[in-house]
N, C-alpha and C positions, 0 to 999 in steps of 0.2 A: 268254100273249102270245107272238107270234113275235118273234124277235130279228132286227134289221136291221143290216147293215153299212153304216155311213155313210162315204162317200168324200168328204171335204171339197172336194177339187178338183172332182169331178163336180157336187157340190151347188152350188158357186159358179158354175160355168159354166152350169148349168141355170137358175138363178135370174136371172143376168145376161141370158141369151138370152131368157127369158120376159118380162123387164121391158123388153127392147130399149133398154138404156141404154148410153151410151158409157163405157167403162172402160179402164183400163190394168191388165192382169192379169199377175202373176208368181206362178205356182202350182206348188209342189213336188208331186211324186208321193208316194204312200205314207202320206198322212195319213188313216188310217182307224181306226174304232172301232165297237164293237157297242152297240146300244141297243134298247130295247123300242119306243120311239116317237120317230121323227125329226121329227114335225110341229112340236113347240115350237121346235126348232132352226131349222127353215125359217122360222118366224114371226119369230124373233129376227133372223136374217140379213136378211129382208125389211124389218123395222123399221129396222135399222141403215142399209141402203141408202136407204130412203125418207127417213130423218132427215137423212142427209148430202147427198142429192140436192137437198133444198130449200135448202141453204146455199151451193151453188156452181153456177156455170154451166159449170165445167170438168169433164172426165171424172174419175170416181172412180178412185183408185189402190187396187187390192186385191191384197194379197200373202198367200201362204200359205207358211210356212216350217216344214220338217221339222227340228226341233231334237232333240238327244240325249234330253231328258227331257220334251218337250212339242211340241205343234203350235201355232204362233202365226199367227193369222189377223188381218190388219190391214187396216182400211179408212181411207182418208185423202181428205179433200176440202179443197181450197184455198178460203179464204173471206175476205172482208173484214169479216165480222161481229165485233163486239166482245163481244156478249152472245149466249148461246145459249138456246133453249127447253130446258126441263127434259127430261132423258133418263129414260125409263121405268125404274123400279126393278124392274119385272117381268122385264125382259130378263136382268138379273143373276141373279134368282131362278131363271128357267127354265134358265139355263146350268149351275146346280149339279147338275142331273140328268145332265149330260154331263161331270162332273168338270172344269168350266171356270169361269173368271172373266172379268170384263170391266173394262177400264180406258179412261177417256176423257182425252185430252190436247187442250188447246185453247191454241194460241198466238194470242192476240187479234189479229184483223186479218190473220192469215196462214193458219192451217190448223186443222182438227179431225181428230184421229185416234182411232179406236176400235179397241182391241186385245182380241181374245179369245184366251185361253191355255187350251188343252186339255191336261191332264196325261195322260201316257202310262202 
Protein backbone atom coordinates (compact mmCIF):
# COMPACT_ATOMS: atom_id res chain seq x y z
CA UNK A 1 0.00 0.00 0.00
CA UNK A 2 1.06 3.55 -0.58
CA UNK A 3 1.45 5.78 2.42
CA UNK A 4 -0.32 9.14 2.32
CA UNK A 5 0.44 12.20 4.38
CA UNK A 6 -2.74 13.61 5.88
CA UNK A 7 -2.80 17.37 6.46
CA UNK A 8 -5.80 17.84 8.74
CA UNK A 9 -6.14 21.54 7.93
CA UNK A 10 -6.27 20.85 4.18
CA UNK A 11 -8.71 17.94 4.76
CA UNK A 12 -11.11 20.13 6.73
CA UNK A 13 -10.95 22.98 4.22
CA UNK A 14 -11.55 20.60 1.30
CA UNK A 15 -14.54 18.89 2.95
CA UNK A 16 -16.12 22.20 4.02
CA UNK A 17 -15.65 23.63 0.52
CA UNK A 18 -17.16 20.53 -1.12
CA UNK A 19 -20.14 20.53 1.24
CA UNK A 20 -20.60 24.28 0.74
CA UNK A 21 -21.67 24.80 4.35
CA UNK A 22 -21.29 27.83 6.56
CA UNK A 23 -18.57 27.40 9.17
CA UNK A 24 -16.29 29.34 11.43
CA UNK A 25 -12.81 27.86 11.00
CA UNK A 26 -9.78 28.27 13.23
CA UNK A 27 -7.19 25.82 11.93
CA UNK A 28 -3.57 25.51 13.02
CA UNK A 29 -0.86 24.56 10.52
CA UNK A 30 1.38 21.53 10.92
CA UNK A 31 -1.17 18.88 11.96
CA UNK A 32 0.00 16.05 9.72
CA UNK A 33 0.51 12.30 9.94
CA UNK A 34 1.07 9.37 7.59
CA UNK A 35 -1.50 6.66 6.90
CA UNK A 36 -2.09 3.88 4.39
CA UNK A 37 -5.73 4.86 3.83
CA UNK A 38 -7.19 8.31 4.48
CA UNK A 39 -10.71 7.38 3.23
CA UNK A 40 -12.15 6.21 6.59
CA UNK A 41 -11.01 9.48 8.17
CA UNK A 42 -12.75 11.47 5.44
CA UNK A 43 -15.92 9.45 6.09
CA UNK A 44 -15.76 10.12 9.85
CA UNK A 45 -15.26 13.87 9.35
CA UNK A 46 -18.16 13.94 6.86
CA UNK A 47 -20.32 12.00 9.32
CA UNK A 48 -19.52 14.42 12.16
CA UNK A 49 -20.31 17.46 10.00
CA UNK A 50 -23.59 15.92 8.79
CA UNK A 51 -24.54 14.87 12.33
CA UNK A 52 -23.98 18.36 13.75
CA UNK A 53 -25.47 20.23 10.78
CA UNK A 54 -28.87 18.62 11.40
CA UNK A 55 -28.86 19.93 14.99
CA UNK A 56 -28.35 23.61 14.28
CA UNK A 57 -29.21 26.40 11.89
CA UNK A 58 -26.07 28.27 12.94
CA UNK A 59 -22.64 27.89 11.33
CA UNK A 60 -20.53 25.06 12.69
CA UNK A 61 -17.43 26.07 14.64
CA UNK A 62 -14.47 23.93 13.64
CA UNK A 63 -11.07 24.30 15.26
CA UNK A 64 -7.81 22.43 14.85
CA UNK A 65 -5.21 22.87 17.57
CA UNK A 66 -1.56 21.85 17.35
CA UNK A 67 -0.76 20.70 20.90
CA UNK A 68 2.60 19.48 22.25
CA UNK A 69 1.56 15.80 22.31
CA UNK A 70 -1.52 15.69 20.07
CA UNK A 71 -3.71 17.37 17.48
CA UNK A 72 -7.17 18.35 18.69
CA UNK A 73 -9.93 18.67 16.11
CA UNK A 74 -13.12 20.14 17.53
CA UNK A 75 -16.54 20.53 15.90
CA UNK A 76 -19.21 22.53 17.73
CA UNK A 77 -22.84 23.27 16.93
CA UNK A 78 -25.16 25.45 18.95
CA UNK A 79 -28.49 23.71 19.44
CA UNK A 80 -31.65 23.94 21.48
CA UNK A 81 -32.06 20.15 21.43
CA UNK A 82 -32.39 18.39 24.76
CA UNK A 83 -31.91 14.88 23.35
CA UNK A 84 -29.61 13.69 20.57
CA UNK A 85 -29.80 10.86 18.08
CA UNK A 86 -27.32 8.10 18.78
CA UNK A 87 -23.83 8.77 17.49
CA UNK A 88 -22.24 5.96 15.47
CA UNK A 89 -19.82 3.70 17.37
CA UNK A 90 -18.15 3.02 14.03
CA UNK A 91 -16.68 6.55 14.01
CA UNK A 92 -14.66 5.84 17.13
CA UNK A 93 -13.59 2.46 15.80
CA UNK A 94 -12.41 3.98 12.51
CA UNK A 95 -10.34 6.60 14.35
CA UNK A 96 -8.29 3.93 16.16
CA UNK A 97 -6.44 3.33 12.88
CA UNK A 98 -5.24 6.96 13.10
CA UNK A 99 -4.17 6.71 16.75
CA UNK A 100 -7.12 8.93 17.65
CA UNK A 101 -10.16 8.93 19.87
CA UNK A 102 -13.43 10.81 19.91
CA UNK A 103 -15.39 12.51 22.67
CA UNK A 104 -18.90 14.00 22.59
CA UNK A 105 -19.98 16.78 24.92
CA UNK A 106 -23.62 17.87 25.04
CA UNK A 107 -24.83 20.77 27.13
CA UNK A 108 -28.58 20.21 26.78
CA UNK A 109 -30.33 23.06 25.02
CA UNK A 110 -27.02 24.86 24.34
CA UNK A 111 -24.43 23.05 22.25
CA UNK A 112 -22.93 19.78 21.07
CA UNK A 113 -19.17 19.43 20.73
CA UNK A 114 -17.35 16.54 19.13
CA UNK A 115 -13.62 16.38 19.79
CA UNK A 116 -11.15 14.15 17.96
CA UNK A 117 -7.73 13.82 19.56
CA UNK A 118 -4.89 12.47 17.40
CA UNK A 119 -1.81 11.34 19.34
CA UNK A 120 1.48 12.48 17.84
